[in-house]
C-alpha positions in Angstrom: -12.4 -86.2 -51.5 -13.1 -85.2 -48.1 -13.7 -81.7 -47.1 -13.4 -80.9 -43.5 -14.8 -78.0 -41.7 -12.3 -75.6 -40.4 -13.1 -74.6 -36.9 -12.9 -70.8 -36.6 -12.8 -68.9 -33.3 -15.6 -66.5 -32.8 -14.7 -62.9 -33.6 -13.6 -60.8 -30.7 -13.2 -57.1 -30.4 -9.9 -56.2 -28.8 -10.4 -53.1 -26.7 -6.8 -52.9 -25.4 -5.9 -50.1 -28.0 -9.1 -48.2 -27.0 -8.1 -48.4 -23.3 -4.6 -47.2 -24.2 -5.9 -44.2 -26.2 -8.4 -43.2 -23.4 -5.6 -43.4 -20.8 -3.4 -41.2 -23.0 -6.1 -38.6 -23.4 -6.8 -38.6 -19.7 -3.1 -38.2 -19.0 -2.8 -35.4 -21.5 -5.7 -33.5 -20.0 -4.4 -34.0 -16.5 -1.0 -32.7 -17.4 -2.1 -29.7 -19.5 -4.9 -28.5 -17.3 -4.2 -25.1 -15.7 -5.6 -24.6 -12.3 -6.2 -20.9 -11.9 -5.2 -19.7 -8.5 -6.7 -16.5 -7.1 -3.7 -14.3 -7.8 -5.3 -11.0 -7.0 -3.9 -8.6 -4.4 -3.9 -10.3 -1.0 -6.2 -8.5 1.3 -7.0 -9.3 4.9 -10.7 -8.9 4.9 -12.4 -7.9 8.2 -14.6 -10.4 10.0 -18.3 -10.1 10.5 -20.7 -12.5 12.3 -23.6 -11.5 10.1 -21.8 -12.2 6.8 -23.8 -13.9 4.1 -22.6 -15.9 1.2 -23.4 -14.4 -2.2 -24.2 -16.7 -5.1 -24.2 -14.2 -7.9 -21.0 -14.0 -9.9 -21.0 -10.5 -11.5 -19.4 -9.7 -14.8 -17.7 -6.5 -16.1 -16.7 -4.0 -13.4 -17.6 -6.2 -10.4 -15.0 -5.7 -7.8 -13.2 -2.7 -6.3 -10.2 -3.3 -4.0 -9.1 -0.8 -1.3 -5.6 -1.7 0.0 -4.2 -1.0 3.4 -2.1 1.8 1.8 -5.2 3.6 0.6 -5.0 2.6 -3.1 -8.2 2.0 -5.0 -7.9 -0.8 -7.6 -10.3 -1.6 -10.3 -9.3 -5.0 -11.5 -5.5 -4.8 -11.4 -5.3 -1.0 -12.2 -4.9 1.7 -9.6 -7.5 4.4 -10.1 -8.4 7.7 -8.6 -12.0 8.4 -7.3 -12.7 10.4 -10.5 -11.5 7.5 -12.8 -13.5 5.1 -10.6 -16.6 7.2 -11.0 -16.3 7.4 -14.8 -15.7 3.7 -15.1 -18.6 2.8 -12.8 -20.9 5.2 -14.7 -20.1 3.4 -18.0 -20.7 0.0 -16.4 -23.9 1.0 -14.6 -25.3 2.6 -17.8 -25.0 -0.8 -19.6 -26.1 -3.0 -16.8 -27.7 -1.2 -13.8 -28.6 -4.4 -11.9 -25.0 -5.8 -11.9 -23.9 -6.4 -8.3 -20.7 -4.6 -7.2 -18.4 -5.8 -4.4 -16.0 -3.6 -2.5 -13.1 -5.5 -0.9 -11.4 -3.3 1.6 -8.4 -4.5 3.5 -8.7 -4.8 7.3 -6.1 -2.0 7.6 -7.6 0.2 4.9 -8.7 3.7 5.8 -12.4 3.6 6.7 -12.9 7.0 5.0 -11.5 5.6 1.7 -13.9 2.7 1.8 -16.8 5.0 2.5 -15.8 7.3 -0.4 -15.7 4.4 -2.8 -19.2 3.3 -1.5 -20.5 6.8 -2.0 -19.2 6.9 -5.6 -20.9 3.6 -6.3 -24.2 4.8 -4.9 -23.9 8.2 -6.7 -23.6 6.6 -10.1 -26.7 4.4 -9.4 -25.1 1.0 -8.7 -27.5 -1.3 -7.1 -26.6 -4.3 -5.0 -23.3 -2.9 -3.6 -21.7 -5.5 -1.3 -18.9 -5.2 1.2 -16.7 -8.3 1.3 -15.9 -9.7 4.7 -14.8 -13.0 6.2 -17.3 -14.9 8.4 -16.1 -14.7 12.0 -15.2 -18.0 13.6 -15.7 -16.7 17.1 -19.2 -15.4 18.0 -18.2 -12.6 20.4 -14.6 -11.6 19.6 -14.4 -8.8 17.0 -10.9 -7.7 16.0 
């Protein structure tokens, strides 16, 4: 009786299903990812040649908007100067070193922006910034 050896192929790992699963995951994440657009109030910021880029991203009450119509917005809520002062006072008491940015529309009343700046300084906010857009022309202010 003769027993022969059966030639077996060496074992292989089939990675085709793995590639399919990875592709499906990639496709799933690409389709379900939400790209957050800046949907805040559109302001036309004034230009400044000496504008500097800030790297600190503040938290809590970090941005005050002043519209061309003279509205003061804290987040998405319109507030009066008294409400702004109370809110800033609460925020500054918990984190006095938190930077604060005032974004005033180019057509906003200068007096309103200054009153907001005064309120921020009166409550003790440090690091108050005025948002502007860097001017592209060196000698042509608008």
